[in-house]
BAVO-814068 format. One record per residue (C-alpha): x, y, z; residue number from 1. Coordinates in steps of 0.001 Angstrom, whole numbers, plus 524288, in hexadecimal, padded with zeros to 5 digits. Layout:
N
     xx     yy     zz    i
      X      Y      Z  NUM
...
REM end
This chain:
391
     xx     yy     zz    i
  6D13C  4B1CD  E65E0    1
  6CDE2  4BA09  E5A56    2
  6CCFC  4C8DC  E5B6A    3
  6BE1B  4C7A8  E5A48    4
  6BD79  4BD6A  E651D    5
  6C53F  4C680  E6DE7    6
  6BB6B  4D116  E6B62    7
  6B013  4C81A  E6EFD    8
  6B6FF  4C44B  E7BA6    9
  6B8CF  4D2E0  E7EC0   10
  6AA53  4D4E3  E7CA1   11
  6A736  4CA49  E866D   12
  6B0D7  4CF49  E9081   13
  6AC39  4DD69  E8EE8   14
  69DF5  4D8E5  E9111   15
  6A250  4D32C  E9E47   16
  6A931  4DFCE  EA1D1   17
  69D77  4E80F  E9DE3   18
  69531  4DF4C  EA662   19
  69D9C  4E2BB  EB24D   20
  6A8CC  4D902  EB262   21
  6B682  4DEE9  EB4D6   22
  6BEAA  4DF59  EA85C   23
  6C9EF  4D726  EAD9B   24
  6C04A  4CCE4  EB308   25
  6B935  4CC05  EA5E6   26
  6C62B  4CA7A  E9EA9   27
  6CB24  4C040  EA825   28
  6BE5B  4B871  EA717   29
  6BF45  4B8A1  E9822   30
  6CD51  4B3C0  E98A9   31
  6C9CB  4A889  EA196   32
  6BE81  4A48E  E989E   33
  6C6F9  4A5F5  E8C6C   34
  6D2A3  49D08  E8E90   35
  6D479  49C75  E7FA5   36
  6D82D  4AAE7  E7F3D   37
  6E665  4AE1E  E7DE1   38
  6EDC5  4B96D  E83CF   39
  6EBFB  4C1DC  E779F   40
  6DD41  4BF23  E7837   41
  6DC94  4C316  E8690   42
  6E441  4CFA3  E83B7   43
  6DC20  4D35A  E77F4   44
  6CF85  4D0DC  E7FCC   45
  6D443  4D945  E8AFA   46
  6D7DE  4E40D  E817A   47
  6CA7A  4E3C8  E7B17   48
  6C36E  4E42E  E8834   49
  6CB67  4EF48  E8E05   50
  6CAFC  4F743  E812D   51
  6BC2B  4F60E  E81D5   52
  6BB9F  4F9E9  E9012   53
  6C41E  505ED  E8E10   54
  6BAF2  50A92  E82F1   55
  6AE53  504F0  E8822   56
  6A5D1  510A7  E84C1   57
  6AB59  51405  E778B   58
  6ABCE  505C9  E735C   59
  69DCD  5040D  E779B   60
  69A1C  50F7C  E6F3E   61
  6A169  50A20  E639C   62
  69C30  4FC53  E65B6   63
  68E49  5006C  E68C0   64
  68D06  4F9C2  E75FC   65
  69399  4F95E  E830E   66
  694ED  4EA71  E8302   67
  6A0AA  4E1F1  E80BB   68
  69CEE  4E04C  E729D   69
  69A59  4EF20  E70F4   70
  6A77E  4F294  E771D   71
  6AF40  4E92E  E6E7E   72
  6A7C1  4ED9F  E6274   73
  6AB48  4FBAD  E668D   74
  6B976  4F7A4  E6846   75
  6B9DA  4F1AD  E5AA4   76
  6B3EA  4FE0E  E54C0   77
  6BCE2  506D8  E5C50   78
  6C8CD  4FF41  E57E0   79
  6C460  4FE14  E49C8   80
  6C398  4EF40  E49E9   81
  6BBD2  4E7FA  E3F8D   82
  6AFC9  4E4ED  E4780   83
  6A993  4DC47  E3D14   84
  6B5A7  4D37D  E3D19   85
  6B545  4D1C7  E4BB4   86
  6A701  4D0F7  E4F2D   87
  6A427  4C4F1  E46C8   88
  69E7D  4BB4D  E5052   89
  6A7DA  4B10F  E4AFC   90
  6AE8E  4A8AB  E54F2   91
  6AFDB  4B0AA  E6162   92
  6AE70  4BE04  E5AF1   93
  6A408  4C7CF  E5F1A   94
  696EE  4C674  E57E1   95
  69510  4CEC2  E4BAE   96
  6900D  4DC60  E4DC3   97
  68136  4DE44  E4D52   98
  67BB6  4E8A7  E4481   99
  679AD  4F12E  E509A  100
  6880B  4EFCE  E5455  101
  68C79  4F29E  E46A7  102
  68467  4FF2A  E4689  103
  68725  50294  E549D  104
  6924C  5090A  E5B52  105
  696F7  51712  E5A96  106
  6A281  51FC9  E5DC6  107
  6A316  5230C  E6C2D  108
  69DA2  53071  E703E  109
  6A854  53AA8  E73A5  110
  6AB2A  53C39  E81F7  111
  6A8EE  53185  E8BE7  112
  6A555  526FE  E8243  113
  6B0B0  5297E  E7934  114
  6B9C1  52A5D  E84AF  115
  6B488  51E34  E8B5D  116
  6B14C  524EB  E980A  117
  6A4A9  52292  E9FD4  118
  69AD7  52DCD  E9E3B  119
  69AA5  53115  EACB7  120
  6A977  5322D  EACF9  121
  6AB4E  539BB  EA06B  122
  6A8F8  54778  EA65C  123
  6B364  5448B  EB0DE  124
  6BCC6  53F07  EA6C8  125
  6BAE0  54A95  E9DE3  126
  6BC36  55468  EA904  127
  6C8D9  54DF0  EAD39  128
  6CF5F  54CC0  E9FF3  129
  6C905  557BD  E9850  130
  6CB67  5577A  E89AC  131
  6D376  54AE6  E8B23  132
  6C842  542EA  E90B8  133
  6C377  53C32  E845B  134
  6D160  53961  E7FB4  135
  6D4DD  533B7  E8CCA  136
  6C8BF  52B04  E8C80  137
  6CC62  5265B  E7F03  138
  6DA3D  52325  E82D9  139
  6D4A7  51A88  E8D9B  140
  6CD85  512AB  E831B  141
  6DA85  50C48  E7FA0  142
  6E3DF  503FB  E878B  143
  6ED64  50A77  E90FD  144
  6FBBA  50A18  E8DD5  145
  703FF  50059  E9543  146
  70D90  50742  E9E39  147
  71867  501DD  EA6A0  148
  71FCA  507A2  EB235  149
  72E16  5057F  EB274  150
  73286  500F5  EC004  151
  73E02  50A38  EC198  152
  7423B  502EC  ECDD4  153
  74621  4F7E4  EC486  154
  748DB  4FDBF  EB729  155
  747F0  509DE  EAED7  156
  73ECE  50D0F  EA39C  157
  7484B  50A0B  E98AF  158
  74BD9  4FCDD  E9E94  159
  73D91  4F976  EA0BF  160
  73A68  4FCC5  E9290  161
  745A6  4F3DF  E8E2A  162
  7416C  4E8AB  E971C  163
  73371  4E935  E91F2  164
  73815  4E9E1  E83E1  165
  73F94  4DD5D  E8614  166
  73275  4D6BB  E88C9  167
  72B56  4DC76  E7D65  168
  7251B  4E7DC  E849B  169
  72721  4F50E  E7EC1  170
  7265D  50096  E87EF  171
  729A8  50F0A  E870B  172
  72B22  519BC  E910F  173
  71E8E  520DA  E94A6  174
  71F57  52F88  E9771  175
  716C5  52F41  EA3A7  176
  72243  52C1F  EAC78  177
  73012  5266F  EAC74  178
  72BB1  518C4  EB075  179
  72100  51727  EA649  180
  72150  50E89  E9A8A  181
  716F4  50C31  E9003  182
  7163B  4FEDC  E89F6  183
  71402  4FF15  E7B5B  184
  71598  4F07D  E7821  185
  714CA  4E3E1  E7F81  186
  70C5D  4E892  E8AE2  187
  705EE  4DB37  E8CE0  188
  71344  4D574  E9057  189
  7165E  4DECC  E9BAE  190
  7113D  4D66A  EA6C7  191
  719A8  4CAD5  EA209  192
  725EB  4D2EC  E9FA3  193
  7323E  4D1D0  EA821  194
  732A6  4E0B9  EA8EB  195
  72554  4E06B  EAFF3  196
  72782  4D424  EB7D1  197
  734CD  4D92A  EBC7A  198
  72EDD  4E5ED  EC0EB  199
  73534  4EF28  EB6FC  200
  72839  4F43E  EB26B  201
  71A38  4F531  EB7A3  202
  70DA6  4F7C1  EB00A  203
  70946  5052A  EB3EF  204
  70340  5108D  EACB4  205
  70C8E  51BB9  EA9B2  206
  70471  525FB  EB094  207
  7038D  51D4C  EBCCF  208
  71251  51D02  EBCB4  209
  712ED  52BAA  EBA97  210
  70AF1  52DCF  EC72B  211
  715E3  5277D  ECEE5  212
  7200E  52F30  EC720  213
  71933  53BEB  ECAD2  214
  7199B  53978  ED965  215
  72363  54145  EE147  216
  72B30  535C0  EE655  217
  7383F  536C3  EED4B  218
  7413B  52D09  EF45D  219
  73D03  52A4E  F0251  220
  72E92  52C5C  EFFE2  221
  72455  5230F  F0510  222
  719E2  5216D  EFAA3  223
  70C6A  51AEF  EFC1B  224
  704C5  5165D  EF046  225
  6F7A5  5174D  EF719  226
  6EED1  5116C  EECB9  227
  6F8D2  507DC  EE754  228
  6EF98  4FE3B  EE03D  229
  6F7BA  4F4E8  ED827  230
  703FA  4FCDC  EDB29  231
  7083B  5029C  ECE2D  232
  70BA7  50FC5  ED3F7  233
  710F0  5097E  EE040  234
  71B4A  50245  ED844  235
  71E81  50E76  ED08B  236
  720A3  5158F  EDD8A  237
  72900  50A6A  EE297  238
  73208  50C0C  ED6A1  239
  735A2  519BC  EDB66  240
  74222  518B6  EE34F  241
  742E7  51CF7  EF139  242
  73489  51D22  EF538  243
  72CEF  513F7  EFE08  244
  7205E  50F34  EF7CA  245
  71428  50A88  EFE6E  246
  70784  50573  EF836  247
  6F99C  5057F  EFD62  248
  6EC5C  5027F  EF795  249
  6DEE6  502B7  EFE0C  250
  6DCC6  4F581  EF772  251
  6E9B7  4EE4D  EFA9A  252
  6E678  4E341  EF121  253
  6E953  4EC81  EE5F4  254
  6F779  4EC36  EEA6B  255
  6F869  4DD71  EEAC4  256
  701B0  4DCB0  EDEED  257
  70A22  4E819  EE352  258
  71436  4E094  EEB54  259
  71702  4D771  EDFD7  260
  717D8  4E2E1  ED664  261
  720D1  4EA4C  EDF8C  262
  729A3  4DE7C  EE0F7  263
  72A64  4DCFA  ED239  264
  72E04  4EBA1  ED0E8  265
  737E5  4EABD  EDC21  266
  72FA7  4F53E  EE35F  267
  72E15  4F774  EF1E5  268
  72015  4FA64  EF5AA  269
  71960  4F923  F02E4  270
  70AB1  4F63E  F0290  271
  7026A  4FCC4  F0D41  272
  6F4AC  4FAC1  F117B  273
  6EC94  50689  F15BE  274
  6F073  505D4  F2435  275
  6FEEE  5041F  F20C1  276
  6FE86  50F91  F1787  277
  6F93D  51807  F2294  278
  703FA  5136B  F2BCD  279
  70ED1  51590  F21D1  280
  70A40  52345  F1E7A  281
  70DAE  52DD9  F1BC1  282
  71371  52BE1  F0DF8  283
  71B1B  535D8  F062F  284
  712C9  53382  EFA32  285
  705B1  52C64  EF8DB  286
  70115  528A6  EEB72  287
  6F21D  526C1  EEA90  288
  6EEC3  520FC  EDD7E  289
  6E031  5210B  EE087  290
  6D582  5184C  EDB2A  291
  6CEDA  51F8E  ED01F  292
  6C699  51E68  EC3DC  293
  6D245  51901  EBC5A  294
  6CEA6  521EB  EB134  295
  6DD07  52354  EADB0  296
  6DEB9  514B0  EAC17  297
  6D216  510B0  EA597  298
  6D997  50B9D  E99F4  299
  6DF2B  5011C  EA2CA  300
  6D293  4FE94  EAA6B  301
  6C76D  502EA  EA1AA  302
  6BCB9  4FBC1  EA911  303
  6BE98  5059E  EB44C  304
  6B9EB  5109F  EAB75  305
  6ACB9  50A53  EA995  306
  6AB6C  50544  EB7A6  307
  6AD8D  512DE  EBD87  308
  6A0EA  519DB  EC17E  309
  69E44  52774  EC765  310
  69C0F  520BA  ED49F  311
  6A8F5  51951  ED3CA  312
  6AFE8  525A6  ECF7C  313
  6AA93  52D87  EDAFE  314
  6AF1D  5228F  EE441  315
  6BCBC  5230C  EDE50  316
  6BD94  53199  EE08D  317
  6BA5C  52F7D  EEF0B  318
  6C4A2  524C3  EF025  319
  6CF05  52D6F  EE9E8  320
  6CC64  5386C  EF397  321
  6CD35  52EBB  EFEAD  322
  6D9F8  52907  EF9EA  323
  6DFF3  536CB  EF8D8  324
  6DD07  5396D  F070A  325
  6E1D2  52C08  F0B85  326
  6EE89  52D45  F03D3  327
  6F06F  53B12  F08D4  328
  6F010  53615  F16A1  329
  6FBEA  52D82  F13B3  330
  7041B  53885  F0D9A  331
  70ED9  53F01  F1581  332
  70EC0  54DA5  F1837  333
  714FF  553D4  F0C02  334
  71305  54704  F050B  335
  70CBA  54479  EF7CA  336
  6FFD5  53E6B  EF51A  337
  6FF20  539D7  EE6E1  338
  6F135  537FB  EE20D  339
  6EFA0  5305B  ED55D  340
  6E4E8  52A44  ECD50  341
  6E41A  5233C  EC029  342
  6D92D  52C46  EBC6B  343
  6D764  537B2  EB322  344
  6CB20  53CBB  EB9DA  345
  6CC9F  549CA  EC104  346
  6C395  54665  ECC1D  347
  6CCEE  53B47  ED025  348
  6D8DE  5435F  ECE55  349
  6D893  5522D  ED066  350
  6CB65  55133  ED721  351
  6D047  54798  EE15C  352
  6DCB4  54F51  EE39E  353
  6D596  55C43  EE541  354
  6CC06  55670  EEEC2  355
  6D795  55127  EF692  356
  6DED4  55E22  EF64F  357
  6D297  564FF  EFB31  358
  6D417  55DD2  F0800  359
  6E0BA  5654A  F0A9F  360
  6EE55  561C2  F0EBD  361
  6F35A  55E10  F0155  362
  6F7F2  564D7  EF515  363
  6F8B7  56076  EE6D1  364
  70673  5602A  EE175  365
  7048B  55A8B  ED3F5  366
  6FB4E  5533E  ECB03  367
  6FE4C  549D4  EBFB3  368
  6F4BE  5449D  EB5CF  369
  6F5C7  53A3C  EAB5B  370
  6EAF5  536BB  EA1BC  371
  6E922  52C56  E97AE  372
  6EC6A  5359E  E8C88  373
  6FA7B  53635  E9149  374
  6FC73  527CF  E8EBC  375
  6FA93  52348  E9CD4  376
  6EF5F  52015  EA5E4  377
  6E886  52B92  EAC3E  378
  6EE4D  52EFB  EB98A  379
  6EE1D  53A42  EC32F  380
  6F7B5  53DA6  ECDFE  381
  6F6E3  54884  ED814  382
  70222  54B3D  EE17C  383
  6FDAC  550F9  EEE7B  384
  705EA  55535  EF9EF  385
  7019B  55568  F07EE  386
  702A3  56364  F0D57  387
  6FE37  56195  F1B46  388
  7072D  55B3C  F2516  389
  6FDD1  55292  F2C6E  390
  6FE2D  543EA  F2A64  391
REM end
């Protein structure tokens, strides 16, 4: 496919997404219909689509319309591409620009539009990040870095870097924590690499790893990952020597790949349903990485930014408060409840913690924050200790 043909395909896929089809479903459908497309074509198309979704508002302003064509035109203008050479109508290229398209488009307005944040969310975003809000929004217009976690149960960071280099993957230490690597070359080959298949490394954002590194873990502890999801933090916990790790999720199907991933990593993890978690309680430390807006990881899942509404946000706040109380009930007297989100929004972080503390019986020991301006996803962690003796 020519570069122009890839742009036209991106226009068509984006129109499906804007009409309500999930991004992955739209991309998969295009791939099935386009057997002629090679791996480089599919990768380029994916990049175009996700670049446009990350910068949907600002690209729509530059392109003059919030349509697939408008977003791709905005992308071309933002990247300084020669629009006249790409929108030719020749072969499978996009049709030439109309006079209205040539005259249309503008620079995005400062604030929510320039930062690619929904209008209703912008006051919350700005209140949470202050003077850094617009810069944080603009950072999320680009792709997230690729980070790996070194499985210290199997190797060390220097050896993992060397093993990856032997397969054409260049990685360097990331300052967020001692297990974190940032991949600078060869990222598309990670899933096929021996280092990954042999469990030496796992794909995981550096701040997500740093959350586990910040937990007060000690040999002999029984630790529950209460909202385990796919199990990234569960596996990071299981690499810590001397602790017993359990995983739970309200939707157990999210953990379906965890046993295979644990086996690849050489990790011991016991999966619990809700009734089993209650029977096995109390735990010395309970990690509750609660469902949230995902505002710290919108570079990786940009559709979520546009799908979030005030009503959905309010529902998430209620779920977070419920999860805190459920996880607290499983924590031993004197034990630690670690509340985490992949959000940069204060209402989901400090607000949720304060509402929980107001119920009594707990104290806040420490808080950690990471935002996208530090080269990671945005994460929050609060460490809470049970102060009353009842269980």
